[in-house]
N, C-alpha and C positions, 0 to 999 in steps of 0.2 A: 769125570776126570780120572777115575781110578783110585786106588787106595795108596796113600802115602804111608810110609812107615812111621806111624804116629798114633797118638790117641786123640782125645778131644781137643778142640782149639782152646787156646789160652790167650787172653788179652795181655799183651806186654805193655807195661806202662812206661816205656821209654819215651824219649823226647818226641818221637814221631809215631808212636803207637804201633807196636808190633803184635801180630798174632803168632805166638810160638806154637807150632804144631809139634806135639810130642811131649808137652809138659802138662802136668796135672794142675788144676786150678787150686790155689791155696785157699784154705778156709778163712772166712771172714768172721770176726767176733764183734759183737755189739758192745758198745760202752754201757756198762751197767749203770753208770751214773748219768746217762743222757737225760736231759730235761727238756720238756716241751713247753712252750709258752702259748697261752691262749690269746694273749694280747700281742699287738704289733706283728701280725703275720707278714706284712709287707717287708719289714726289716729282716725277718727270718728268711723269707724267700730270696731277698737280695744277697744275704750272707751265703746261702746255699749255692746260688748261681755263681757268685764270685769264687767260692771255694772249688766248685766243679771246674770252672775255667782254669783256675790255677793248677789243679791237679792234672788236667788234661794237657796243659802246656809244659809243665815242668817236672812232673813226677817221673822218677826213674825206677823201673821194676827190677826185681831180682833176676829175671830171666835174661834181661839185656846185659847184666853185668857178669852173669855166670858163664862158664864155658859151655860149649856145645856138646861136650862129650868126647869120647875117644876118636870118633869118626869125623868130628867137626860138623859144620852146618852150612846151609845155603840160605842167603838172604834174598827174598823176593820183594822188590820195591814197586809199588803200584804208581804208575805215571798216567794220570787220567786228566784229560782236558788240556787246555793251552798251557804251555810251559811258561809260567811267569816267574817272578823272583822267588815266590814261595816254593814252587815246585823245583826250581833250579837249586835252591838252598837245601831242600829236602833230599834231592838226589846226591848232591855233593856230601852232605853230612852222613848219609847212609853209607856211601863208599868209604869215607874217612873212618867211620866207626868200624867198618869191616876190616880195613887195613890195620887199625889199632888193636882189634880184638885178638888177632893171631890164630884164631881157630875157625874162621870163616873161609871156606874153600872157593866160594864163587858168589857173585852178586848178579841177580837177574832183574832187569828192568822190564816189567810188564807194561807195554806201551799201548796207549790208545789216545793219541793226541793229534790235533789238527794243525799244530804249528807252535811257534815260540814268540812270545811278546817281549823278550829281553833284548838288550842291546847286543850288537855283534861282539863287543869285547866280553860281555858276560857269557854269551853263547860259546865263544872259543875257550874261555876258562872252564866251563862245564865239560866241553868236549875233551880238553886236556885231562881233566880229572878222570873221565871215563877211560880214555886211551892209555894214560900213564899209570893207572892203578896197579899195585902189586897183586891184588886179588883180581882174578879175571872177571870182567864185567861183560855180560851177555844181554842182548835185548830180544824179547819175544813179543811180537806184534799179535796180540790176541786178547780175548777169544774171538770167535767168528764175528765179523762186522767191525772189528777194531781198525784204527787208521794210524798211519804215521806219515803225515803230510808236512810239506815245508821243511823248516829247520829240524823238526822231529825226525824226519827221514835221514837228515845228515847225521844226527846223533847215532842212529842205527849203524851207519857206516863207520863211525868212530869206535864202536865197541869191538871187543875181541872176537865175538861171534854173534850170530843172529838167527832167529827162526821166525816163522810166520804161520799163522793158523789158517785153515780153509775159510774163505770169505773175507779175510783181512786184506787191507790195501796199504800200499806204500807208493810215494811219488809226489808229484805236483810241487817240486822244490822251488821252481822259479830260478832266481839267481842264487847260486851257492854262496853261503855266508861264512863257512868254515875254512880254515887253513887247508889247502889241498893236501898237505902232508898227513892230515888226520883222516882223510876220506878213504884212503886205500884203493883197492882194485874195484870196489863196488860203485865207484862214482861214475855210473853210466850217464852219458850226456842226455839220454832220453828221460832221465828222472826230472829234468827241468820242467817239462810240461805234460808228462804222461803219468798215468797211475797204473801200477802193476798189482794184480790180485792173486793171492795165494801162491800156487806152484809156479805161476808165470814169473813171479819175482825171483824165485830160485833159479829157474831156467835162464833168466837174464843175468844171473851172477850178482844180483843186488843183495839178496839174502842167502845165508849159508844153507839153511835146512827148512824143510817143510815139516813142522811139528804141530799135529792136530790139537794137542793139549799142553798145558803147562808142565804136567808130569813128564810127557814125552821130551819136552825141550830140556828140562833139568837132567833127566836121565841120559841124554845124549851129549852132555857137556863133558869135555875131556878131563876137567879138574874134579869131576864128581864121580864117586864110586857108585855103580849101579848094579842092579840084579834084574833078571828077566822073570816076569810073572805073567800069568795068564789072566786076562780081564775080559769077560764076556766072550770067551772063546778065542781071543787074540792075544798074542804075546806083546808085552809092553816092558820097556826098560824103566825101572823106578829107582830113584836115588836111595842109597843107603844112609846118607847123612840126613840129619834133621833139617826140615825146611821151615823157615820163619817168614811170615807174610807181614809186610809193613805198609801202612797207609797213613795219610795225614790225620792227626787228631782232629776232633770235631771243631774246636774253635778256629783252628788254622784252616780247616776245610771250608768253613763258612766264608772266610776272607778270600780263599781261592775261588770259590763258586761265584762270589761277587765280582770277580775279575773276568768272568766269561761274558762274551758280547751281549747275548740276549738278556742275561740277568742284570748286568750293569745298566743297560738301556732302560729296562722296565723299572728298575729301582729308581732311576732318575725321574722317569715320567710319573710314576705313582707318587713319589715323594713330593715333587713340585705341585702336582694336583692337590695333594692333601694340604700343603701349605697354603695354596690359593683358597681352598675350601675353608680352612681355619680363619684366614684373614677376613673373609666376608660373611662368616656366620656368627661371629661373636660367641664361639663355643667355650668349653671349659679347658681346652688346650690339648686334649688327647690326640686329635688329628694332627695338630701342629707338632707335637713331640714325635709321633710316629713318622710323620712326613720328614722331619729334620733327620731322624735316624736313617730313613731310606735314602735321603739325598747324600748324607755322609758316606754311607756304604756304597752307593752307586758312584759317588765321586771318587772313592778309593779305587773301585773297579775300573772306572774310566781312566784314571791316572796310570794304571798298569797296562792299558791297551793303547796302541797307536791311534790317535784321533786328530781331527782337524779343529783347530782353535776357532776358525771363523764359524764353523757349524755349531760349536758350543755356544758362542756369543749369540748366534741366531736362535738357538734353543732357549736361552734365557730371555731374549727380547720377545719371543713369542708369548711367554707367560705374562710379561709386562703388558703386551697388547690385549691379552685376555682380560687382565685386571681392569683396564680402562672401561670396557663395556660392561663388566660385571657390576660396576657401581650404579648403572642405570637399570639393571635387571632385564636388559634386552640384548640379544645377539645382533650386533649391527656391523658397521664397517671394520672397526678394530678387531672384532672377533674373527672376521674372514681374513684380515691381514695376518693376525696371529696364527691362524690355522694353516695358512699357506707356508708361513715361516717355519712352523713346527714340523710340517710334513717334509720340507726340504732338509731341515736339520736332521731329522730322523734318518733320512736316506743317506746322508753324507757324513754323519757324525764320526763313525769309525772307519778308518782307512783300510786296514788290512783284514780285519775280522768283522764282517758285517753281521748284525743280528739276523736271526732266522726270519723268513717271511712271516711266520706265525707271530713272532714277537712284534714285528713292525705293524702287522694288521691289528693286533690287540692294542698296541700303543696308540696308533693313529686313530683307529675306530673308537677306542675308549675316550680319548680326549675330545673327539667330535661329539660324542654323546654327552660328555660333561659340559662343554662350553656352549653348545647349541640348545640343549634341552635341560639337563640336570641343574646346573648352577642358576640360570635365569628363573626357573620355576621355584627353586629353593629360596632364592633371594626374595621373590615376590611373596612367597608364603611366610618367610621369616619376618620381613619388614613391612608387609602390607597391613592396612588398618582392618581389624576384624569387625564384623557387625553381626547382629542377630536379626534374622528376617522377621517380618510382621505378618506372615501368612496366617499364623495361629489366631490373629484377632478378627479374621473375616467372619462376619455374621454377628459380631458383638454390637451392642447399642451403647451410644455415649451421648454426652451433652457438649455442645459447642461452647468453648470458653473464650475463644477469640474468633471474630467473624471470618468466615471462609470466603475469601475474595481473590483468587480461589483458594489460597493457602492460609491456614490458620491452625488453631489447636483444638483438640477434642479430648474431653476427660472421660476415660473409661476405667472403671474400678479404681477411682481416686488417683489416677495417674494421667498426666497430660501428654498427649501424643501429637506430633506434627502431622497435620492432615491436609489433604487436597480434595476440594469438592469435585464430584463427578461432572462430566461435561453437561452443561445446561442446568446445573443445580447450584444454588447458593443458599446459605443459611446464616441466620443472625445468632448472636450470643443467647444461649439458653435453649436453642432448638435441639430436638432429639434427632440423631442421625444413626445410620447403620454402616458398619465397615463392609465395603463390597470388594476391596482389593488392596494391593500394596505394591510399592516400588522401592525396594531396598529399605530405606529408613523412613519412608513416608507412606502413611495409609491413605487409601481413597475411600471417601464416604459419600453416601447418597441419602435420600429421604428415609425416615424411619420405616422399617419393614421391607426395604428394597433388597433385592438379591443381586449377586454378581451378574446373572444372566439378564435381568431386566435393565440393569445399568448399562450393560454392553449394547443391548438392542436400542436403547435410546441414544 
């Protein structure tokens, strides 16, 4: 990327987690009175996790409150994935903080998004925040391979300026959702169903500049003071101002990730399968708790995405159908009905953002393996009647205690065993017999001294 005028990265503990480039990391001091407990590690772990989430969500670092210096600074906001309510709030809050700070000279949205899952009203509010900001807001579609599709491409047009990296793409808007007044001259009608790549987007007037790197894009902004340096034998404009990189904090990022199509779908599938597993295995509850957590997280993600209610109802009904046959331990008619319903619901559950084919194959194939092979075998093993074979008694000699006609009992080593007389053989009480075979819980006996081979020949 080149060298920014900065030192080592520093994690900014602001509400949305900034990496402040150009600040030194403050020293951390350990609490000399810290105590550790040998007992109740679960409670300690829970406290640690809750504290970590709290700090990640609400802590405000000194770098976010402090000024950027005499030259000011540039805030770079990472926009990755579908723009849901979390990302929309993140962008709006970042721009508002930049306007309130007074020393931020520009905000850059680093875009890699396949669309927006927010309402038209919320999308227009976000576009107005970008368009009307006192601090110039620019969008860079990068790095290579990044996308700005659908409503994300419209937000690019609403910004003060824009740039695109080699290999990055913009387009596939479909029907425009933003107020035409926000789109400017870049609202090319071909954006509706066409995708422009790299310099082609600049040539079409959709994007302002072709900027190979983020440093190039920032250095070319009018509001940013820059200097020309030589990097790998090539001249490059680099910003004089400090550059701060902002990303979603981890707890919020987890929720945002759950709202991606593939993750939301797989969370629902795995969670429902774990609940089904827990219901029919009489386990200790671990699978049930994990499954419930997955379903809740997947349900949140599904709620953030456009979906079809009839497909969701079919999804739930499919697992009810699976449960009917699982009570018998065999995959029969209801299993097939449930599998067909599950496959249809998987294909049509999400309306605008379909899960990847890999996610669909994993979900449908995984459920097929579970309901047709895994769960029936597990149920038979779990609830089947165990027995100990009698093969080890072959060759032993015993005494008939109940007449074999043909079934009776034989005492071997002071233990009575259910026995069946070999074909053509009978024995009275007190007779000596030899074990020549077994059939599950019943031993087969013949005259004393007989062998399995001789009994078979007869």
